[in-house]
A tleap script that builds the chain and sets N, CA, C and O, in Angstrom:
source leaprc.protein.ff14SB
mol = sequence {
  NMET GLN ASP THR GLN GLY LYS VAL ILE ALA
  ALA LEU MET GLU GLN LEU ILE GLN THR GLY
  PRO GLU GLY MET ALA GLU ALA PHE THR ALA
  LEU PHE ASN LEU ALA MET ARG MET GLU ARG
  ASP ARG HIE LEU GLY ALA GLY PRO TYR GLU
  ARG SER ASP GLY CARG
}
set mol.1.N position { -10.465 56.500 23.433 }
set mol.1.CA position { -11.507 57.422 23.863 }
set mol.1.C position { -11.285 58.807 23.260 }
set mol.1.O position { -12.239 59.484 22.877 }
set mol.2.N position { -10.024 59.224 23.178 }
set mol.2.CA position { -9.714 60.550 22.644 }
set mol.2.C position { -10.190 60.667 21.205 }
set mol.2.O position { -10.724 61.705 20.814 }
set mol.3.N position { -10.006 59.614 20.410 }
set mol.3.CA position { -10.441 59.631 19.015 }
set mol.3.C position { -11.956 59.763 18.932 }
set mol.3.O position { -12.472 60.497 18.088 }
set mol.4.N position { -12.672 59.054 19.803 }
set mol.4.CA position { -14.131 59.132 19.827 }
set mol.4.C position { -14.590 60.535 20.190 }
set mol.4.O position { -15.538 61.049 19.596 }
set mol.5.N position { -13.933 61.157 21.152 }
set mol.5.CA position { -14.284 62.522 21.547 }
set mol.5.C position { -14.087 63.479 20.388 }
set mol.5.O position { -14.914 64.362 20.160 }
set mol.6.N position { -13.001 63.311 19.658 }
set mol.6.CA position { -12.728 64.159 18.507 }
set mol.6.C position { -13.801 64.001 17.436 }
set mol.6.O position { -14.208 64.977 16.806 }
set mol.7.N position { -14.252 62.771 17.234 }
set mol.7.CA position { -15.306 62.520 16.254 }
set mol.7.C position { -16.622 63.163 16.675 }
set mol.7.O position { -17.340 63.722 15.847 }
set mol.8.N position { -16.933 63.080 17.963 }
set mol.8.CA position { -18.166 63.681 18.470 }
set mol.8.C position { -18.120 65.197 18.305 }
set mol.8.O position { -19.097 65.807 17.871 }
set mol.9.N position { -17.001 65.795 18.645 }
set mol.9.CA position { -16.866 67.249 18.525 }
set mol.9.C position { -16.945 67.667 17.063 }
set mol.9.O position { -17.582 68.669 16.739 }
set mol.10.N position { -16.303 66.910 16.175 }
set mol.10.CA position { -16.379 67.223 14.746 }
set mol.10.C position { -17.809 67.111 14.236 }
set mol.10.O position { -18.248 67.934 13.433 }
set mol.11.N position { -18.536 66.100 14.696 }
set mol.11.CA position { -19.933 65.935 14.282 }
set mol.11.C position { -20.793 67.091 14.796 }
set mol.11.O position { -21.685 67.563 14.092 }
set mol.12.N position { -20.527 67.544 16.020 }
set mol.12.CA position { -21.275 68.678 16.564 }
set mol.12.C position { -20.996 69.954 15.783 }
set mol.12.O position { -21.904 70.742 15.520 }
set mol.13.N position { -19.750 70.151 15.419 }
set mol.13.CA position { -19.402 71.334 14.625 }
set mol.13.C position { -20.094 71.290 13.265 }
set mol.13.O position { -20.597 72.307 12.787 }
set mol.14.N position { -20.117 70.123 12.649 }
set mol.14.CA position { -20.790 69.975 11.354 }
set mol.14.C position { -22.284 70.258 11.499 }
set mol.14.O position { -22.888 70.897 10.636 }
set mol.15.N position { -22.872 69.782 12.588 }
set mol.15.CA position { -24.289 70.034 12.841 }
set mol.15.C position { -24.542 71.532 12.984 }
set mol.15.O position { -25.513 72.051 12.433 }
set mol.16.N position { -23.682 72.226 13.715 }
set mol.16.CA position { -23.847 73.670 13.887 }
set mol.16.C position { -23.704 74.402 12.556 }
set mol.16.O position { -24.426 75.365 12.298 }
set mol.17.N position { -22.791 73.960 11.722 }
set mol.17.CA position { -22.613 74.588 10.409 }
set mol.17.C position { -23.868 74.402 9.564 }
set mol.17.O position { -24.299 75.325 8.873 }
set mol.18.N position { -24.449 73.216 9.621 }
set mol.18.CA position { -25.627 72.920 8.808 }
set mol.18.C position { -26.898 73.579 9.335 }
set mol.18.O position { -27.712 74.065 8.549 }
set mol.19.N position { -27.076 73.601 10.645 }
set mol.19.CA position { -28.341 74.082 11.205 }
set mol.19.C position { -28.294 75.540 11.633 }
set mol.19.O position { -29.335 76.180 11.784 }
set mol.20.N position { -27.101 76.063 11.826 }
set mol.20.CA position { -26.988 77.448 12.265 }
set mol.20.C position { -27.443 77.607 13.702 }
set mol.20.O position { -27.409 76.651 14.477 }
set mol.21.N position { -27.869 78.806 14.062 }
set mol.21.CA position { -28.249 79.078 15.458 }
set mol.21.C position { -29.409 78.215 15.965 }
set mol.21.O position { -29.524 77.983 17.169 }
set mol.22.N position { -30.254 77.747 15.071 }
set mol.22.CA position { -31.398 76.927 15.509 }
set mol.22.C position { -30.953 75.602 16.124 }
set mol.22.O position { -31.689 75.020 16.921 }
set mol.23.N position { -29.774 75.118 15.771 }
set mol.23.CA position { -29.300 73.841 16.293 }
set mol.23.C position { -28.432 73.958 17.526 }
set mol.23.O position { -27.886 72.962 18.002 }
set mol.24.N position { -28.296 75.178 18.054 }
set mol.24.CA position { -27.417 75.392 19.209 }
set mol.24.C position { -27.824 74.597 20.436 }
set mol.24.O position { -26.964 74.004 21.087 }
set mol.25.N position { -29.093 74.567 20.769 }
set mol.25.CA position { -29.544 73.878 21.985 }
set mol.25.C position { -29.204 72.396 21.921 }
set mol.25.O position { -28.707 71.828 22.893 }
set mol.26.N position { -29.467 71.774 20.791 }
set mol.26.CA position { -29.181 70.350 20.640 }
set mol.26.C position { -27.678 70.088 20.691 }
set mol.26.O position { -27.244 69.106 21.292 }
set mol.27.N position { -26.886 70.947 20.073 }
set mol.27.CA position { -25.436 70.781 20.081 }
set mol.27.C position { -24.875 70.954 21.491 }
set mol.27.O position { -24.002 70.188 21.900 }
set mol.28.N position { -25.358 71.939 22.236 }
set mol.28.CA position { -24.886 72.142 23.603 }
set mol.28.C position { -25.281 70.979 24.497 }
set mol.28.O position { -24.515 70.591 25.379 }
set mol.29.N position { -26.455 70.420 24.284 }
set mol.29.CA position { -26.881 69.256 25.064 }
set mol.29.C position { -25.921 68.095 24.834 }
set mol.29.O position { -25.491 67.448 25.788 }
set mol.30.N position { -25.585 67.829 23.579 }
set mol.30.CA position { -24.670 66.743 23.261 }
set mol.30.C position { -23.278 67.026 23.829 }
set mol.30.O position { -22.613 66.116 24.324 }
set mol.31.N position { -22.838 68.277 23.759 }
set mol.31.CA position { -21.523 68.642 24.279 }
set mol.31.C position { -21.458 68.475 25.798 }
set mol.31.O position { -20.467 67.965 26.320 }
set mol.32.N position { -22.495 68.896 26.503 }
set mol.32.CA position { -22.519 68.737 27.958 }
set mol.32.C position { -22.592 67.261 28.349 }
set mol.32.O position { -21.989 66.862 29.345 }
set mol.33.N position { -23.317 66.448 27.586 }
set mol.33.CA position { -23.367 65.014 27.862 }
set mol.33.C position { -21.984 64.390 27.705 }
set mol.33.O position { -21.585 63.554 28.515 }
set mol.34.N position { -21.249 64.794 26.665 }
set mol.34.CA position { -19.891 64.308 26.463 }
set mol.34.C position { -18.999 64.717 27.635 }
set mol.34.O position { -18.215 63.909 28.132 }
set mol.35.N position { -19.118 65.964 28.074 }
set mol.35.CA position { -18.312 66.447 29.201 }
set mol.35.C position { -18.613 65.655 30.471 }
set mol.35.O position { -17.698 65.338 31.230 }
set mol.36.N position { -19.879 65.335 30.712 }
set mol.36.CA position { -20.236 64.559 31.905 }
set mol.36.C position { -19.694 63.134 31.819 }
set mol.36.O position { -19.252 62.586 32.829 }
set mol.37.N position { -19.721 62.522 30.630 }
set mol.37.CA position { -19.154 61.180 30.474 }
set mol.37.C position { -17.648 61.200 30.724 }
set mol.37.O position { -17.106 60.295 31.357 }
set mol.38.N position { -16.977 62.237 30.224 }
set mol.38.CA position { -15.536 62.357 30.435 }
set mol.38.C position { -15.229 62.514 31.927 }
set mol.38.O position { -14.295 61.896 32.438 }
set mol.39.N position { -16.006 63.330 32.614 }
set mol.39.CA position { -15.804 63.535 34.045 }
set mol.39.C position { -16.040 62.237 34.815 }
set mol.39.O position { -15.289 61.913 35.735 }
set mol.40.N position { -17.079 61.497 34.441 }
set mol.40.CA position { -17.376 60.223 35.100 }
set mol.40.C position { -16.229 59.239 34.905 }
set mol.40.O position { -15.792 58.592 35.857 }
set mol.41.N position { -15.738 59.125 33.662 }
set mol.41.CA position { -14.644 58.208 33.374 }
set mol.41.C position { -13.394 58.573 34.159 }
set mol.41.O position { -12.701 57.694 34.671 }
set mol.42.N position { -13.104 59.864 34.256 }
set mol.42.CA position { -11.935 60.323 35.004 }
set mol.42.C position { -12.101 59.999 36.487 }
set mol.42.O position { -11.152 59.556 37.134 }
set mol.43.N position { -13.278 60.212 37.021 }
set mol.43.CA position { -13.530 59.944 38.443 }
set mol.43.C position { -13.408 58.449 38.745 }
set mol.43.O position { -12.827 58.065 39.760 }
set mol.44.N position { -13.953 57.612 37.870 }
set mol.44.CA position { -13.914 56.171 38.097 }
set mol.44.C position { -12.563 55.562 37.754 }
set mol.44.O position { -12.230 54.483 38.245 }
set mol.45.N position { -11.785 56.234 36.924 }
set mol.45.CA position { -10.500 55.698 36.513 }
set mol.45.C position { -10.619 54.624 35.455 }
set mol.45.O position { -9.676 53.866 35.226 }
set mol.46.N position { -11.776 54.552 34.803 }
set mol.46.CA position { -11.998 53.556 33.758 }
set mol.46.C position { -13.107 54.045 32.852 }
set mol.46.O position { -14.014 54.758 33.283 }
set mol.47.N position { -13.025 53.656 31.599 }
set mol.47.CA position { -14.062 54.003 30.640 }
set mol.47.C position { -15.218 53.025 30.701 }
set mol.47.O position { -15.207 52.106 31.519 }
set mol.48.N position { -16.211 53.207 29.852 }
set mol.48.CA position { -17.329 52.281 29.806 }
set mol.48.C position { -16.849 50.855 29.505 }
set mol.48.O position { -16.020 50.649 28.619 }
set mol.49.N position { -17.358 49.908 30.223 }
set mol.49.CA position { -17.043 48.487 30.057 }
set mol.49.C position { -15.591 48.142 30.362 }
set mol.49.O position { -15.108 47.086 29.955 }
set mol.50.N position { -14.896 49.017 31.072 }
set mol.50.CA position { -13.523 48.758 31.490 }
set mol.50.C position { -13.486 48.504 32.993 }
set mol.50.O position { -14.366 48.939 33.736 }
set mol.51.N position { -12.472 47.807 33.413 }
set mol.51.CA position { -12.259 47.545 34.836 }
set mol.51.C position { -11.086 48.345 35.348 }
set mol.51.O position { -10.142 48.631 34.611 }
set mol.52.N position { -11.150 48.703 36.618 }
set mol.52.CA position { -10.015 49.333 37.287 }
set mol.52.C position { -9.930 48.715 38.680 }
set mol.52.O position { -10.811 47.952 39.076 }
set mol.53.N position { -8.882 49.039 39.416 }
set mol.53.CA position { -8.708 48.469 40.755 }
set mol.53.C position { -9.870 48.828 41.677 }
set mol.53.O position { -10.305 47.997 42.475 }
set mol.54.N position { -10.374 50.055 41.576 }
set mol.54.CA position { -11.436 50.498 42.461 }
set mol.54.C position { -12.830 50.220 41.941 }
set mol.54.O position { -13.822 50.596 42.566 }
set mol.55.N position { -12.901 49.570 40.810 }
set mol.55.CA position { -14.221 49.352 40.199 }
set mol.55.C position { -14.499 47.894 40.041 }
set mol.55.O position { -15.561 47.517 39.546 }
savepdb mol mol.pdb
quit
């Protein structure tokens, strides 16, 4: 999961470099979505399509 997060962040940075300030809203939306997925995974104790004791 950590590698995937790094790839997403790198892609967002590349998008910001290419689009400049006009692409900020889209980049922030993607970043907040990533943060919410990370929070969900931490709360559940498992990633997407994974099992845990409480799930």
